[in-house]
BADORO-238988 format. One record per atom (N, C-alpha, C): x, y, z; residue in one letter. Coordinates in steps of 0.1 Angstrom, whole numbers, padded with zeros to 4 digits, always signed. Example, Ala and Ser with C-alpha at 12.3 -4.5 7.8 and 13.67 -1.06 7.14 Angstrom:
residues 2
+0132-0057+0078a;+0123-0045+0078a;+0132-0033+0078a;+0128-0022+0071s;+0137-0011+0071s;+0129+0000+0079s;
This chain:
residues 307
+0676-0235+0448m;+0671-0233+0436m;+0658-0227+0434m;+0649-0216+0444q;+0642-0213+0443q;+0642-0201+0429q;+0653-0193+0429g;+0655-0184+0422g;+0653-0188+0404g;+0661-0201+0403v;+0662-0209+0393v;+0646-0211+0384v;+0633-0216+0399l;+0625-0218+0394l;+0615-0204+0393l;+0618-0198+0400n;+0605-0183+0397n;+0612-0175+0387n;+0623-0178+0381g;+0631-0171+0371g;+0622-0177+0360g;+0619-0191+0357f;+0613-0198+0346f;+0601-0196+0348f;+0595-0198+0359a;+0578-0196+0361a;+0574-0183+0358a;+0579-0170+0357v;+0578-0160+0353v;+0577-0160+0339v;+0585-0164+0331i;+0588-0166+0317i;+0576-0172+0312i;+0576-0182+0318a;+0568-0195+0310a;+0549-0190+0314a;+0547-0183+0322v;+0529-0173+0326v;+0529-0166+0315v;+0538-0157+0309v;+0536-0150+0302v;+0539-0153+0286v;+0546-0164+0284i;+0548-0171+0269i;+0535-0175+0272i;+0527-0183+0282g;+0512-0182+0282g;+0506-0179+0277g;+0505-0165+0280v;+0494-0153+0282v;+0494-0154+0259v;+0506-0149+0259g;+0509-0147+0247g;+0498-0160+0234g;+0505-0173+0238y;+0496-0182+0234y;+0482-0182+0231y;+0476-0178+0250l;+0465-0179+0248l;+0457-0163+0237l;+0464-0156+0238l;+0460-0143+0231l;+0459-0150+0215l;+0468-0157+0209g;+0473-0161+0195g;+0457-0172+0194g;+0454-0180+0202l;+0447-0194+0200l;+0435-0183+0199l;+0434-0175+0209r;+0416-0169+0208r;+0416-0154+0196r;+0427-0153+0191g;+0429-0145+0181g;+0422-0130+0186g;+0429-0127+0197y;+0419-0109+0201y;+0431-0101+0197y;+0447-0109+0193l;+0450-0095+0186l;+0450-0094+0169l;+0441-0102+0164g;+0442-0102+0151g;+0452-0115+0145g;+0451-0113+0132d;+0464-0118+0122d;+0476-0113+0124d;+0479-0102+0126q;+0491-0094+0127q;+0497-0091+0140q;+0490-0095+0152g;+0494-0093+0169g;+0504-0098+0166g;+0513-0106+0166r;+0527-0115+0166r;+0537-0102+0160r;+0533-0100+0145e;+0542-0087+0140e;+0539-0075+0148e;+0527-0072+0152v;+0527-0058+0154v;+0541-0055+0169v;+0537-0067+0177l;+0542-0075+0190l;+0556-0069+0187l;+0562-0078+0177t;+0577-0077+0170t;+0584-0065+0169t;+0572-0056+0161k;+0577-0045+0156k;+0578-0037+0172k;+0568-0031+0177l;+0569-0024+0190l;+0580-0027+0197l;+0586-0041+0199a;+0595-0043+0207a;+0607-0039+0203a;+0610-0040+0188f;+0627-0040+0179f;+0627-0028+0179f;+0615-0020+0177h;+0615-0002+0170h;+0617+0005+0183h;+0611-0002+0195v;+0605+0011+0201v;+0611+0007+0218v;+0602-0002+0221a;+0603-0008+0237a;+0622-0011+0239a;+0624-0020+0231s;+0642-0028+0234s;+0650-0017+0229s;+0646-0008+0221p;+0658+0004+0220p;+0654+0014+0234p;+0641+0016+0241a;+0642+0025+0254a;+0647+0018+0264a;+0643+0006+0262l;+0652-0003+0281l;+0666-0002+0278l;+0674-0008+0264l;+0684-0006+0260l;+0692+0007+0265l;+0686+0016+0263f;+0694+0029+0265f;+0696+0036+0277f;+0683+0033+0284t;+0679+0036+0297t;+0690+0029+0309t;+0689+0011+0306t;+0699+0005+0312t;+0713+0006+0310t;+0720+0010+0296c;+0735+0014+0291c;+0737+0028+0304c;+0730+0040+0302a;+0727+0052+0304a;+0731+0053+0317a;+0726+0040+0324q;+0726+0042+0343q;+0735+0030+0347q;+0741+0023+0337a;+0752+0013+0340a;+0767+0018+0344a;+0771+0012+0351d;+0785+0013+0355d;+0794+0006+0352d;+0802+0011+0338l;+0808+0007+0330l;+0820+0003+0332l;+0826+0008+0348s;+0837-0002+0349s;+0834-0018+0352s;+0826-0021+0353v;+0820-0038+0355v;+0824-0047+0338v;+0828-0035+0330v;+0831-0041+0320v;+0843-0050+0317v;+0853-0040+0325f;+0868-0044+0323f;+0870-0056+0337f;+0864-0069+0334s;+0868-0075+0343s;+0874-0095+0338s;+0876-0100+0346s;+0880-0115+0341s;+0865-0118+0342s;+0857-0118+0346s;+0841-0122+0339s;+0839-0123+0325s;+0844-0109+0325l;+0841-0105+0310l;+0842-0115+0297l;+0857-0113+0304l;+0870-0121+0292l;+0865-0137+0290l;+0859-0142+0303v;+0854-0156+0301v;+0843-0151+0295v;+0834-0151+0296t;+0817-0148+0291t;+0825-0146+0271t;+0832-0133+0271a;+0836-0131+0255a;+0840-0142+0251a;+0851-0150+0254l;+0857-0161+0249l;+0846-0175+0244l;+0839-0175+0260s;+0829-0186+0257s;+0819-0184+0248s;+0815-0172+0248t;+0804-0167+0235t;+0809-0166+0219t;+0822-0167+0220a;+0828-0165+0204a;+0833-0179+0205a;+0836-0188+0215a;+0839-0200+0206a;+0827-0210+0202a;+0813-0205+0209v;+0803-0217+0203v;+0798-0209+0195v;+0798-0194+0190a;+0794-0192+0180a;+0802-0195+0167a;+0814-0193+0172g;+0824-0200+0158g;+0823-0214+0154g;+0819-0224+0164v;+0818-0235+0158v;+0806-0235+0149v;+0792-0227+0157f;+0779-0228+0146f;+0782-0223+0134f;+0791-0213+0133v;+0793-0201+0121v;+0803-0219+0112v;+0811-0221+0118a;+0819-0232+0110a;+0810-0243+0103a;+0801-0249+0110v;+0790-0261+0104v;+0782-0253+0099v;+0778-0241+0098g;+0768-0236+0089g;+0774-0230+0077g;+0786-0230+0077v;+0792-0229+0064v;+0796-0237+0059v;+0798-0249+0062t;+0802-0260+0057t;+0791-0270+0050t;+0779-0270+0058r;+0766-0274+0054r;+0760-0264+0044r;+0761-0251+0043h;+0754-0242+0033h;+0739-0236+0036h;+0741-0236+0049w;+0728-0229+0060w;+0726-0215+0053w;+0734-0210+0049g;+0727-0194+0043g;+0731-0186+0053g;+0742-0173+0051v;+0744-0162+0062v;+0733-0156+0070v;+0724-0157+0065g;+0712-0155+0075g;+0709-0163+0085g;+0706-0174+0081r;+0702-0183+0090r;+0714-0187+0100r;+0724-0188+0095t;+0736-0192+0102t;+0739-0181+0113t;+0736-0170+0107t;+0739-0157+0123t;+0728-0156+0133t;+0716-0159+0130i;+0706-0160+0141i;+0709-0174+0149i;+0718-0185+0138g;+0721-0197+0146g;+0736-0194+0159g;+0743-0188+0154a;+0750-0186+0160a;+0746-0177+0172a;+0739-0165+0172l;+0735-0157+0181l;+0727-0168+0191l;+0717-0175+0189c;+0711-0181+0196c;+0719-0193+0206c;+0733-0195+0198s;+0741-0205+0206s;+0751-0197+0218s;+0746-0186+0221g;+0759-0179+0226g;+0753-0166+0233g;+0740-0162+0232y;+0734-0149+0235y;+0727-0155+0245y;+0729-0152+0257v;+0722-0154+0272v;+0709-0150+0276v;+0703-0153+0284n;+0688-0147+0289n;+0694-0139+0299n;+0704-0131+0297s;+0706-0122+0310s;+0698-0110+0319s;+0689-0110+0310g;+0676-0098+0313g;+0662-0105+0325g;+0658-0107+0318n;+0641-0110+0325n;+0641-0126+0332n;+0653-0131+0329l;+0656-0145+0333l;+0671-0144+0343l;+0677-0136+0337g;+0696-0136+0344g;+0693-0129+0354g;+0688-0118+0361i;+0686-0109+0369i;+0680-0116+0380i;+0665-0123+0378p;+0660-0131+0391p;+0672-0142+0396p;+0677-0149+0386i;+0685-0159+0393i;+0697-0160+0399i;+0706-0148+0392a;+0716-0139+0401a;+0707-0130+0413a;+0697-0130+0415v;+0696-0125+0428v;+0696-0138+0440v;+0685-0144+0436y;+0682-0162+0440y;+0695-0169+0441y;+0704-0166+0430v;+0707-0179+0432v;+0723-0178+0438v;+0729-0166+0429l;+0741-0156+0431l;+0740-0147+0445l;+0728-0143+0446g;+0727-0133+0459g;+0733-0121+0449g;+0733-0112+0444d;+0738-0101+0436d;+0736-0099+0419d;+0724-0092+0422a;+0716-0088+0403a;+0730-0081+0400a;+0742-0074+0400s;+0750-0070+0393s;+0760-0079+0386s;+0758-0091+0391l;+0771-0103+0386l;+0763-0099+0375l;+0750-0099+0367v;+0747-0105+0353v;+0750-0089+0348v;+0757-0079+0354a;+0758-0066+0345a;+0768-0068+0332a;+0777-0074+0337p;+0792-0073+0323p;+0784-0084+0317p;+0774-0094+0317v;+0772-0101+0306v;+0762-0093+0296v;+0752-0082+0306l;+0743-0079+0297l;+0750-0068+0291l;+0758-0057+0296l;+0767-0049+0285l;+0775-0057+0272l;+0782-0065+0278f;+0787-0070+0266f;+0778-0077+0253f;+0767-0081+0256q;+0758-0084+0249q;+0757-0076+0242q;+0749-0065+0245l;+0741-0052+0244l;+0755-0046+0233l;+0763-0044+0237l;+0774-0034+0230l;+0780-0040+0222l;+0784-0057+0219v;+0793-0058+0212v;+0782-0070+0204v;+0780-0079+0207v;+0772-0090+0202v;+0760-0088+0196v;+0751-0081+0203a;+0739-0078+0194a;+0743-0065+0184a;+0749-0058+0183p;+0749-0047+0170p;+0760-0057+0158p;+0767-0064+0161v;+0779-0069+0154v;+0768-0077+0147v;+0762-0090+0151g;+0750-0097+0145g;+0739-0095+0137g;+0736-0081+0144l;+0722-0072+0135l;+0731-0066+0125l;+0742-0062+0124t;+0749-0054+0111t;+0756-0064+0102t;+0757-0079+0106v;+0759-0089+0093v;+0742-0089+0091v;+0735-0092+0095l;+0722-0095+0091l;+0715-0082+0077l;+0725-0070+0089d;+0718-0060+0078d;+0726-0058+0065d;+0738-0059+0063l;+0749-0061+0048l;+0746-0071+0044l;+0737-0085+0045t;+0734-0092+0041t;+0719-0094+0035t;+0714-0084+0039g;+0700-0081+0031g;+0690-0084+0041g;+0679-0088+0035g;+0663-0092+0043g;+0656-0084+0035g;+0641-0086+0039e;+0632-0079+0035e;+0632-0064+0037e;+0631-0060+0029g;+0629-0045+0029g;+0641-0039+0032g;+0657-0047+0034r;+0670-0041+0034r;+0675-0042+0023r;+0673-0037+0012t;+0679-0036-0001t;+0683-0022+0000t;+0697-0023-0012g;+0700-0006-0010g;+0715-0008-0017g;+0721+0001-0020p;+0737+0004-0025p;+0742-0001-0009p;+0758-0005-0011l;+0764-0012-0004l;+0769+0002+0004l;+0770+0012+0003w;+0774+0022+0009w;+0761+0024+0019w;+0751+0019+0019w;+0738+0024+0027w;+0739+0018+0039w;+0744-0001+0029k;+0742-0013+0041k;+0752-0009+0050k;+0765-0005+0040l;+0782-0004+0053l;+0775+0009+0067l;+0762+0019+0069l;+0758+0027+0073l;+0746+0020+0083l;+0747+0007+0081s;+0732-0001+0090s;+0735+0000+0106s;+0744-0003+0114p;+0743+0002+0124p;+0740+0019+0133p;+0743+0025+0121l;+0739+0037+0124l;+0722+0040+0124l;+0717+0029+0120r;+0704+0033+0109r;+0696+0022+0123r;+0705+0010+0127n;+0698+0001+0131n;+0691+0007+0151n;+0680+0004+0152p;+0676+0009+0167p;+0677+0002+0182p;+0685-0008+0178i;+0688-0015+0192i;+0707-0010+0193i;+0712-0010+0180a;+0728-0007+0182a;+0726+0009+0187a;+0718+0016+0183v;+0719+0027+0181v;+0715+0038+0198v;+0704+0027+0202a;+0703+0028+0216a;+0711+0023+0224a;+0719+0015+0221s;+0730+0009+0231s;+0742+0019+0233s;+0745+0020+0220l;+0758+0033+0224l;+0755+0042+0226l;+0743+0052+0224a;+0736+0061+0228a;+0740+0062+0246a;+0733+0052+0249g;+0735+0048+0265g;+0745+0052+0270g;+0755+0044+0265v;+0772+0041+0268v;+0777+0056+0268v;+0773+0060+0255a;+0781+0078+0256a;+0775+0083+0270a;+0762+0081+0273v;+0757+0091+0284v;+0763+0088+0295v;+0767+0073+0297s;+0771+0071+0307s;+0788+0069+0310s;+0792+0073+0298a;+0808+0077+0295a;+0810+0090+0304a;+0804+0100+0296c;+0804+0114+0298c;+0798+0119+0310c;+0793+0109+0319g;+0788+0110+0333g;+0775+0117+0333g;+0769+0120+0324l;+0754+0127+0327l;+0742+0126+0327l;+0737+0127+0334r;+0727+0125+0341r;+0711+0131+0337r;+0704+0119+0334i;+0692+0126+0325i;+0678+0128+0334i;+0671+0140+0333p;+0663+0146+0339p;+0649+0136+0340p;+0642+0132+0350g;+0633+0127+0355g;+0624+0130+0343g;+0622+0140+0341p;+0610+0139+0327p;+0612+0132+0314p;+0623+0134+0315v;+0627+0127+0302v;+0631+0111+0305v;+0639+0109+0315l;+0639+0093+0318l;+0631+0084+0319l;+0620+0091+0330d;+0610+0081+0332d;+0600+0074+0322d;+0594+0088+0310p;+0586+0080+0300p;+0595+0068+0296p;+0611+0073+0291l;+0617+0058+0283l;+0615+0047+0291l;+0617+0047+0305t;+0615+0035+0318t;+0603+0029+0312t;+0592+0041+0314l;+0576+0031+0313l;+0578+0026+0297l;+0581+0028+0288i;+0581+0025+0275i;+0591+0013+0272i;+0606+0017+0280g;+0609+0004+0278g;+0607-0010+0288g;+0598-0006+0297n;+0593-0019+0303n;+0583-0028+0295n;+0577-0020+0289m;+0571-0033+0276m;+0579-0038+0268m;+0589-0038+0264s;+0600-0047+0262s;+0597-0063+0264s;+0601-0064+0275v;+0601-0080+0278v;+0588-0089+0279v;+0576-0083+0280p;+0565-0086+0277p;+0563-0084+0263p;+0565-0080+0259a;+0560-0077+0243a;+0566-0090+0235a;+0581-0089+0243v;+0586-0103+0231v;+0581-0117+0239v;+0577-0115+0249l;+0577-0130+0255l;+0558-0132+0246l;+0549-0125+0251m;+0540-0128+0243m;+0540-0129+0230m;+0551-0123+0223a;+0554-0125+0206a;+0555-0139+0203a;+0566-0143+0215f;+0572-0159+0215f;+0557-0168+0214f;+0550-0168+0225g;+0537-0173+0226g;+0532-0171+0217g;+0526-0162+0210i;+0516-0163+0197i;+0525-0172+0187i;+0536-0168+0189s;+0544-0179+0179s;+0537-0193+0177s;+0542-0199+0192l;+0537-0211+0191l;+0525-0218+0188l;+0516-0209+0188r;+0499-0218+0184r;+0502-0220+0167r;+0495-0236+0171g;+0496-0242+0155g;+0515-0245+0151g;+0523-0241+0159s;+0535-0245+0153s;+0539-0263+0158s;+0549-0265+0148a;+0554-0280+0150a;+0561-0280+0164a;+0567-0291+0164m;+0572-0296+0176m;+0586-0293+0173m;+0596-0289+0179p;+0610-0291+0178p;+0616-0300+0170p;+0624-0298+0160f;+0635-0308+0156f;+0625-0314+0146f;+0618-0310+0137q;+0610-0315+0128q;+0615-0302+0117q;+0616-0311+0104g;+0618-0300+0092g;+0632-0298+0091g;+0636-0286+0085a;+0647-0282+0075a;+0653-0281+0090a;+0649-0273+0100d;+0658-0270+0107d;+0661-0276+0119d;+0661-0287+0121r;+0660-0295+0127r;+0676-0298+0131r;+0687-0299+0122h;+0702-0299+0128h;+0707-0289+0136h;+0704-0276+0128p;+0706-0264+0132p;+0701-0262+0146p;+0688-0263+0150v;+0683-0266+0162v;+0691-0273+0175v;+0695-0286+0169l;+0699-0295+0178l;+0715-0288+0179l;+0722-0283+0169l;+0735-0283+0174l;+0741-0264+0181l;+0726-0257+0179a;+0725-0246+0185a;+0721-0248+0203a;+0712-0258+0202v;+0707-0258+0216v;+0720-0271+0225v;+0724-0277+0221v;+0739-0286+0226v;+0749-0276+0229v;+0749-0267+0215l;+0764-0255+0221l;+0759-0244+0236l;+0743-0242+0232k;+0740-0232+0243k;+0741-0239+0259k;+0737-0252+0259a;+0732-0254+0269a;+0741-0267+0275a;+0751-0272+0269a;+0762-0277+0271a;+0779-0271+0271a;+0781-0267+0256a;+0793-0263+0255a;+0795-0249+0262a;+0783-0238+0263q;+0791-0229+0264q;+0797-0225+0280q;+0787-0234+0289p;+0791-0231+0299p;+0803-0243+0307p;+0802-0255+0299a;+0818-0260+0299a;+0831-0254+0293a;+0831-0249+0282v;+0840-0235+0279v;+0841-0222+0291v;+0831-0221+0294a;+0835-0209+0307a;+0839-0213+0317a;+0836-0230+0322w;+0839-0236+0334w;+0859-0238+0333w;+0859-0241+0323v;+0875-0247+0318v;+0878-0232+0320v;+0876-0222+0314l;+0885-0208+0311l;+0887-0203+0327l;+0876-0205+0331a;+0875-0196+0344a;+0882-0203+0353a;+0885-0215+0358a;+0891-0222+0362a;+0907-0228+0358a;+0907-0228+0353a;+0921-0232+0343a;+0928-0222+0337a;+0920-0213+0330v;+0934-0201+0327v;+0930-0189+0335v;+0919-0185+0342f;+0921-0172+0349f;+0918-0176+0364f;+0921-0188+0370g;+0921-0194+0386g;+0908-0185+0395g;+0896-0188+0383l;+0885-0182+0396l;+0884-0196+0402l;+0877-0192+0415r;+0872-0206+0424r;+0861-0198+0428r;+0854-0206+0439g;+0847-0206+0448g;+0832-0198+0442g;+0829-0187+0448h;+0815-0181+0442h;+0822-0174+0428h;+0827-0166+0424r;+0836-0161+0413r;+0831-0172+0400r;+0837-0187+0401l;+0837-0194+0394l;+0820-0197+0392l;+0812-0201+0404l;+0798-0200+0400l;+0792-0189+0391l;+0795-0178+0400d;+0788-0168+0391d;+0791-0166+0376d;+0801-0172+0371v;+0808-0173+0358v;+0799-0181+0349v;+0798-0196+0358v;+0791-0205+0348v;+0778-0208+0346v;+0770-0204+0358v;+0755-0203+0359v;+0749-0191+0348v;+0759-0178+0352t;+0754-0170+0341t;+0755-0176+0324t;+0766-0185+0322s;+0770-0186+0306s;+0759-0204+0301s;+0754-0201+0318a;+0745-0220+0315a;+0733-0212+0309a;+0728-0196+0315l;+0712-0192+0312l;+0709-0198+0295l;+0694-0198+0293p;+0696-0202+0281p;+0690-0192+0272p;+0688-0193+0258t;+0690-0181+0247t;+0681-0171+0247t;+0684-0158+0250a;+0669-0150+0251a;+0661-0147+0241a;+0651-0144+0244q;+0639-0146+0236q;+0638-0135+0224q;+0647-0119+0226n;+0648-0113+0220n;+0658-0120+0206n;+0660-0130+0206m;+0666-0135+0190m;+0658-0141+0181m;+0647-0144+0191y;+0632-0149+0179y;+0630-0129+0176y;+0627-0121+0184t;+0625-0109+0179t;+0636-0104+0164t;+0646-0106+0167y;+0655-0104+0158y;+0653-0109+0144y;+0652-0125+0144a;+0649-0133+0136a;+0636-0127+0125a;+0623-0125+0136s;+0610-0120+0130s;+0613-0104+0118s;+0617-0096+0128a;+0619-0081+0124a;+0632-0084+0114a;+0638-0097+0104y;+0645-0096+0094y;+0641-0107+0087y;+0633-0114+0090r;+0621-0125+0084r;+0634-0134+0083r;+0641-0143+0087v;+0653-0151+0085v;+0655-0158+0098v;+0651-0172+0097g;+0656-0180+0108g;+0649-0181+0119g;+0635-0177+0115e;+0624-0178+0122e;+0620-0191+0132e;+0622-0198+0124r;+0615-0210+0134r;+0628-0216+0140r;+0637-0216+0138l;+0653-0216+0144l;+0652-0213+0157l;+0652-0199+0158a;+0652-0191+0169a;+0642-0197+0175a;+0629-0195+0172r;+0617-0197+0180r;+0623-0214+0191r;+0626-0222+0182d;+0628-0237+0185d;+0638-0235+0197d;+0648-0232+0193v;+0658-0229+0203v;+0657-0221+0211v;+0650-0210+0213v;+0647-0201+0222v;+0638-0212+0235v;+0628-0219+0232l;+0618-0228+0236l;+0627-0241+0244l;+0635-0251+0234v;+0643-0261+0242v;+0654-0258+0250v;+0662-0249+0250s;+0673-0244+0254s;+0665-0239+0270s;+0652-0229+0272t;+0650-0228+0280t;+0647-0241+0288t;+0637-0248+0283v;+0629-0259+0293v;+0644-0271+0299v;+0656-0268+0287v;+0670-0274+0294v;+0676-0270+0304v;+0674-0255+0301a;+0685-0252+0314a;+0678-0254+0331a;+0666-0257+0330v;+0662-0263+0341v;+0669-0273+0349v;+0674-0284+0342p;+0683-0289+0349p;+0696-0292+0349p;+0701-0281+0343v;+0716-0275+0337v;+0716-0266+0352v;+0711-0258+0354l;+0713-0247+0363l;+0715-0252+0378l;+0703-0263+0378v;+0702-0271+0394v;+0718-0276+0398v;+0721-0285+0384v;+0733-0297+0382v;+0747-0287+0387v;+0749-0275+0381i;+0756-0265+0384i;+0758-0259+0398i;+0744-0256+0401a;+0742-0248+0416a;+0747-0259+0426a;+0742-0268+0422a;+0747-0285+0432a;+0761-0287+0436a;+0767-0284+0425v;+0780-0291+0419v;+0793-0278+0426v;+0789-0265+0420l;+0797-0254+0420l;+0795-0248+0438l;+0777-0245+0438g;+0775-0241+0454g;+0779-0247+0465g;
């Protein structure tokens, strides 16, 4: 259980620093927006490029990835169906669907994989799948449906994947890895250094957003938040468990690996995306916060039952 607690402790401390920065006003009124733009346009693309460029793409083609893909599609599909029925809007429904299935495989998944599962590489398929498929698809939908500063003719919107820094960086990294290219140190080292700003910037921006914010499950977003949290914390790991055991016949540590990674909470960069597109910001913030708190007992139970 040390890995679970260590991972959450690190996140809590950095978010707490962001909250104090917002409380004291050290970064001014635009501090959260500056950190969000820094993460979205600079630091996160650098991190994703270096990660994908050095990744072993062979790990993508595995039964674990199929379980992850199917469980993600299942919970996202449920949220989309409810969002369409309840008329929550395309942008907010897209953010909610992403929050329902996009797990924190990086800054939380890696330490948990090390301490609980014993192998950091086990989160690689999830990480690559989210970077290369889920994020580009979700961000393209947000681009095509408009948003602040994102108006223009249809042909320009259709080219949005080629203009989105997250998608472009991920695809460029995959191209480098697929071609077997080796990035020279003078090029890789600055990108790595810039990429290292991504996680703390995202977490501190999230912490700043908590200053003066209302408690979760209040206001117009209470139902979308509740649905996304239930899908993320309970439905996704349950679906992954059933698929892994009954369909793909996974047992022992392989079953534990898949279910644990599926039970990770919503990634903090969902709030970054929501802030960048000015849609569903409170929804993303509340789901990230609540799912992170709920994930602690959920992961402990899973580790106890399957470990």
